[in-house]
N, C-alpha and C positions, 0 to 999 in steps of 0.2 A: 504494500500500500504506500502511495506517495504522500509524504508530509506536505502540508500546504505552506509554502514559503510566505505568502502574504499574511496568512493567519498567525504564523509564528512571529513575524515582524510586528504585527499589530499588538500581540501579547507583550512582546519585549518592550515596545514603545510605551504601553500603558504602565508596565512595571517600572521602567527607568524614569518616566515622568513623575510618577508618584513617589518613588524612593528618593529621587533627587530633591523633590519639593520638601519632603519630610526631614531628610538628613542634612540638607544644605540650605536651610533657612529660607525656603520659599522660592528657590530657583526652578524654573520650568525648562526641562531639557528637550522635550519633544514639541510642545506648543510654544515655539520660540517667541512669537510676537506677544504672548502673554506676559513676558518679562517687562515689556514696556509699561504694562499696568502695574505689575508688582514693584517695579522700580519707583514709579510715582508714589505708590502706597508706602514703600519703605522710606522715601524721602519725607513724606508728610508725617509719618508716624515715628520717624527716627529709629526704625528697626535695623537689624543687621543684614548684611548681604547686598548693599547697594552697588558695590564695585562689580561683583559677579553678575548682577542683573544688568548693569550698564554694558559689560563686556559681551554678554550673551549674544546679542544680535550681530555685531560685527564679526565675532568669531564664527558664528554659524554661516554668515555670508562668505567669509574668506574660505572656509572649508568646502563650501559648495563650488566656488570658482576653481579651487585647486583640484577637486574631484572631477569636475567636468574636463578640465585641461588634461588631467592625467588619463581620463578615459579615452581621449583622442589618441594619446601616445600608445596606450595598450591596444586599441583597435587597429592601429597601423601595423602593429607587430603580431596581430591575430592571437592575442592572449584572451582568456575567458574573463571579460571585464567584470561582470556581475559577481562572479565568485571571488575575484581579487578584492572588489569593494567590500564584500561581506567579511572577508578576512581582515581587512583594515579596520572595519567596525569592531570586530572581536578584539583586536589589539588595543583599540582605544577604550573599550569596556574593561579590558584587563588592567590597563593603566589606572583607570578610576577605581577598580576593585582593590588593587595593591595600595593605592593612596588611602582608601577608606579603611582597610585593615590595619595599615601602618600608623595612621594619624587620627582616625576617628575615635570617638565622636567629635564633632566639630562645634565647640562652644560659640564660635563666632563665624559668621558667613563671609567675613572680609579677610580672614587669614589666608595666607598663600596656599596652605594645604587644601582648604575648602574651595578656593577659587580654582586651583589646578584640577581638583576632582570634578568640579562642575564643568569646566571647559572641556575636559576629556569626554564627559558624557554628552555634552552639546556637539562636540565633533563627531561622536559616534552616531547621534541622531541626524546630523547633517549628512553624513555619508548615506544613511538609510534613506533619507528624503531624496538625495540625488540618485541613488540606485533605483528608487521607485519611478521617478520621473523619466529616467533614461531607459530602463529595461523592463519595468513592470507596469507600463501604462494601461494595460487592459485590466489590471487588478484594482480594487478599491484602495484609496489612500490608507496608509498604515499608521499615520500619526494625527490626522485632522478628522476627528469624528463628527464634527458639526456638519460638514459637507456630506459625509456618508449617511448620517441620520436624515438630512434633508432629502437626499436622493431616494432613500428607502421609503420615506413617506410619500414622495411623488409616485414611486412605483405602486404603493398601496392604493393611491388615488386612481392610478391608471387601471389597476385590477378591478376597481369598483365602478369604473366608468362605463362598463358594458361594451367595450370594444370587441374586436375579433378574438377568437380563441388564440391565435398566434400572438397577437399583441399582449394579451393577458399572460400568456406563458413567458414571454420575454420580460414583462414587468416582474413576474414572480421570481424568475432567475436573478434579475438585478437586485430585487429586494433581499433575497437570501444572501447574495454576495455582500451587500452593504451591511446587513445586520450581523453577519458572521464576523466581519471586521470589527464592528462596534462591540460585539460580545467578547471577542478576544481581547480587545483593548481594556474593557471593563474588568475582565478576569485578571489581567495583568495588574491593574490598579488595586484590585482586592487582595491579590497575593502580596503585593508590595506593602500594603498597609499591615497585613498580618505579620509579614517578615520584619517590618520595622518595630512592631510592638514586641516581638520576640528577640530580635537581634540588634536593634538600634541601627547605627550606621553600617554595621556589618552586612546589612541586607544588600548593600551595593556589590557584594562579592558574587551574587548569583547571576546578574545579566550576562557575563561572559559565557556561562553555560548555555543560556538560552540562545546566545549568538552563535555558538557552535552548532546547535541544532538547526539554525537557519542555514548555516554553511552546507550541512549535509543534506538539507531538503532539496529535492529535485524540482526544478521549475523550467519549463520550456518557454523561452521568450520569443516574441515575433521576429526579432532580428537574428535568430539562430544562436544566440549565446546560451547554450544549454550546458548543464553539468549535473 
């Protein structure tokens, strides 16, 4: 049986986003634009983690640009781009895990240990977003669940609209894909919450394992980058 790569990625994104938020003073590693809101809140409330939240967006953008340029280099040499990108994500998750195990818990969000851990997680999620856009365009987004939920509800409405049987079947398939991604993300959030309660910042040691599962998952992409 083939593991579902998009589902695994959605689960890991939910886990990393929640674990990072809990362990690193409110930084969002998957919903990256949310840090613009949390940065404003941190400034207004005088809470910790403002530097990490300020750095999150430019670091995310820089990693995306580097990943895209790197993918061109790999494509020219006929390397399996998606697989290599997922391995890079695992390495970044492992760096964050080592930092969390070595220096956690993090009493302040603006210490270099906490910032480095957060930036490694953001880099990993940036790689995942780039990999999805470049190679997994037919799959639902793995980090942005608002769009998936919106599309799922549109599909529900299409199913109820009384169209042709073929149109209803297409809407049903789309709804299942979107809700599967949302459910996997939510499951990752729930597991991260439970892990944080039991393990504290050590919960950040688990994402590299989930990342390895993504690497071994088989997914046939439209551009022929299969593994």
